[in-house]
C-alpha positions as CSV (number, residue, x, y, z in Angstrom):
1,M,-18.1,7.5,-79.5
2,S,-16.8,7.7,-82.9
3,D,-17.9,10.7,-85.0
4,N,-19.6,8.4,-87.6
5,Q,-21.5,6.3,-85.1
6,V,-25.1,7.3,-84.4
7,L,-26.8,6.0,-81.2
8,S,-30.3,4.7,-81.1
9,K,-32.7,6.2,-78.6
10,S,-32.6,3.1,-76.5
11,E,-28.8,3.2,-76.5
12,K,-28.8,6.9,-75.4
13,D,-31.4,6.1,-72.7
14,S,-29.2,3.3,-71.4
15,I,-26.1,5.4,-71.3
16,F,-28.0,8.2,-69.6
17,E,-29.5,5.9,-67.0
18,K,-26.3,4.0,-66.2
19,E,-23.6,6.6,-66.4
20,F,-25.3,10.0,-65.9
21,L,-28.2,9.6,-63.4
22,P,-26.0,8.1,-60.6
23,H,-24.4,11.5,-60.3
24,A,-27.7,13.4,-59.7
25,D,-27.0,14.1,-56.0
26,A,-23.5,15.4,-56.6
27,L,-24.8,17.6,-59.4
28,V,-27.5,19.0,-57.1
29,T,-24.9,19.8,-54.3
30,F,-22.6,21.5,-56.9
31,A,-25.5,23.5,-58.5
32,Y,-26.6,24.7,-55.1
33,H,-23.2,26.0,-54.2
34,L,-22.9,27.7,-57.6
35,T,-26.2,29.3,-57.6
36,L,-27.0,29.6,-53.7
37,F,-30.7,29.2,-54.5
38,D,-32.6,25.9,-54.5
39,S,-34.9,26.8,-57.5
40,S,-31.9,28.0,-59.6
41,A,-29.9,24.9,-58.6
42,N,-32.8,22.7,-59.8
43,D,-33.0,24.6,-63.0
44,L,-29.3,24.2,-63.5
45,V,-29.3,20.4,-62.8
46,Q,-32.2,20.1,-65.3
47,E,-30.4,22.1,-68.0
48,T,-27.3,20.0,-67.4
49,Y,-29.1,16.8,-68.0
50,L,-30.9,18.1,-71.0
51,K,-27.6,19.2,-72.6
52,A,-25.9,15.9,-71.6
53,Y,-28.7,13.9,-73.3
54,R,-28.7,16.2,-76.4
55,F,-24.9,15.8,-76.8
56,I,-24.6,12.2,-75.7
57,D,-23.1,11.2,-79.0
58,K,-20.0,13.3,-78.0
59,Y,-19.6,11.4,-74.7
60,D,-17.0,8.5,-74.6
61,V,-18.9,5.7,-73.0
62,G,-17.1,4.3,-70.0
63,T,-15.0,7.4,-69.3
64,N,-15.6,9.9,-66.4
65,A,-19.2,10.8,-66.7
66,K,-19.2,12.8,-63.5
67,A,-16.4,15.1,-64.8
68,W,-18.2,15.5,-68.1
69,L,-21.5,16.4,-66.4
70,F,-19.7,18.9,-64.1
71,K,-18.1,20.6,-67.0
72,I,-21.5,20.9,-68.8
73,M,-23.0,22.4,-65.5
74,K,-20.1,24.8,-65.1
75,N,-20.4,26.0,-68.7
76,A,-24.2,26.4,-68.3
77,F,-23.8,28.3,-65.1
78,I,-21.3,30.7,-66.6
79,N,-23.4,31.2,-69.7
80,D,-26.5,31.9,-67.6
81,Y,-24.5,34.3,-65.3
82,R,-23.3,36.3,-68.3
83,K,-26.8,36.5,-69.8
84,K,-28.3,37.7,-66.4
85,S,-25.5,40.2,-65.8
86,K,-26.4,41.9,-69.0
87,Q,-30.1,42.3,-68.1
88,P,-31.4,45.0,-65.8
89,T,-32.3,43.7,-62.3
90,K,-35.9,42.7,-62.0
91,I,-37.9,43.2,-58.8
92,D,-41.2,41.3,-58.2
93,Y,-43.5,44.0,-56.8
94,D,-45.9,41.3,-55.2
95,E,-42.9,39.8,-53.3
96,V,-41.9,43.2,-51.9
97,V,-45.5,43.9,-50.8
98,N,-45.8,40.5,-49.2
99,F,-42.6,40.9,-47.4
100,L,-43.6,44.2,-46.0
101,D,-47.1,42.9,-45.0
102,E,-45.9,39.8,-43.3
103,G,-42.9,41.5,-41.5
104,K,-40.7,38.7,-42.4
105,D,-39.7,36.9,-45.6
106,A,-41.2,33.5,-45.7
107,T,-39.3,32.6,-48.8
108,L,-36.0,33.0,-46.9
109,S,-37.1,30.9,-44.0
110,S,-38.3,28.1,-46.2
111,Y,-35.1,28.4,-48.2
112,Q,-33.1,28.2,-45.0
113,D,-35.1,25.1,-43.8
114,L,-34.5,23.3,-47.2
115,R,-30.9,24.2,-47.2
116,E,-30.5,22.9,-43.7
117,E,-32.2,19.6,-44.6
118,M,-30.2,19.3,-47.8
119,F,-26.9,19.6,-46.2
120,E,-27.6,17.9,-42.8
121,N,-24.9,15.4,-42.1
122,L,-22.7,16.8,-44.9
123,M,-21.0,19.8,-43.3
124,G,-21.7,22.3,-40.5
125,D,-23.7,25.4,-41.4
126,E,-20.7,27.6,-40.7
127,V,-18.5,25.7,-43.2
128,T,-21.4,25.8,-45.8
129,I,-21.8,29.5,-45.2
130,A,-18.1,30.1,-45.4
131,I,-17.8,28.1,-48.7
132,N,-20.7,30.0,-50.2
133,S,-19.2,33.3,-49.3
134,L,-16.2,32.6,-51.4
135,P,-15.9,34.1,-54.9
136,V,-17.4,31.6,-57.5
137,D,-14.0,30.6,-58.9
138,S,-12.7,29.8,-55.4
139,R,-15.9,28.1,-54.4
140,T,-15.8,25.9,-57.5
141,V,-12.3,24.5,-57.0
142,I,-13.0,23.8,-53.3
143,L,-16.2,21.9,-54.1
144,L,-14.6,20.0,-57.0
145,C,-11.5,19.0,-55.1
146,D,-12.4,18.8,-51.4
147,I,-16.1,17.9,-51.6
148,E,-16.4,15.9,-54.9
149,G,-12.8,14.5,-54.9
150,F,-11.8,15.3,-58.4
151,S,-8.1,15.2,-59.2
152,Y,-6.3,18.4,-60.2
153,E,-6.2,17.1,-63.8
154,E,-10.0,16.5,-63.8
155,I,-10.7,19.9,-62.3
156,A,-8.4,21.5,-65.0
157,K,-10.6,19.9,-67.7
158,I,-13.9,20.8,-66.0
159,I,-13.0,24.5,-65.6
160,D,-10.8,24.9,-68.6
161,V,-7.6,26.1,-66.9
162,P,-4.0,24.7,-66.7
163,V,-3.3,22.3,-63.8
164,G,-0.9,24.9,-62.2
165,T,-3.8,27.4,-62.1
166,V,-5.9,24.8,-60.3
167,R,-3.2,24.3,-57.7
168,S,-2.6,28.0,-57.0
169,R,-6.4,28.7,-57.0
170,L,-7.0,25.9,-54.6
171,H,-4.2,27.0,-52.4
172,R,-5.6,30.6,-52.2
173,S,-9.2,29.4,-51.8
174,R,-8.3,27.1,-49.0
175,N,-6.4,30.0,-47.2
176,M,-9.5,32.2,-47.7
177,L,-11.7,29.5,-46.3
178,K,-9.3,29.0,-43.4
179,K,-9.4,32.7,-42.5
180,K,-13.2,32.7,-42.6
181,L,-13.4,29.7,-40.3
182,Q,-10.9,30.9,-37.6
183,D,-13.5,32.6,-35.5
184,Y,-15.8,29.6,-35.7
185,A,-12.9,27.3,-34.6
186,K,-12.1,29.6,-31.7
187,D,-15.7,29.5,-30.5
188,L,-15.5,25.6,-30.5
189,G,-12.4,25.9,-28.3
190,Y,-9.7,25.3,-30.9
191,Q,-6.5,27.2,-30.4
192,D,-3.8,28.2,-32.9
193,K,-0.8,26.1,-31.8
194,R,1.6,28.4,-33.6
195,K,0.7,31.3,-31.3
196,N,1.3,29.1,-28.2
197,S,4.7,27.7,-29.2
């Protein structure tokens, strides 16, 4: 889009529908892995789409809409994280009382059910848990590269780091993930061939 060109509402709606909406599922998956909570993930996706629509004039039509949306989401997540980290922790008294009264946390079990349903057929629970246990920077590069299939150059643009940093962070992240999954692999009967040779 040129700086001088102003889009009509129908043009914005058309771009939004054709180029942005097809990436909704990928955004939900990425948001879930960033936030680890379904309600927060949904809020993050909604915020991403709102910002994308608001700044649609800055988007170059026909370019990589998915990368553009992921960058908006990553920035929104970081901004929200910084804002929340400066606030004191809030505890909902009613939730604590309900938890103690019921003897189990219904919120966690429904969260678990939804998470299992959401990622069924995508990857095993152990892999999901291992990815989610990584630090957010490591989790982000693994998701962008290995799950979403972005190139190193695209990832560098999304997370605002040099390509070399993407490569080294991805290497470290994959090693961390490999270490976390070794026990799981052993339970499935896989053996480390290097030890046997």
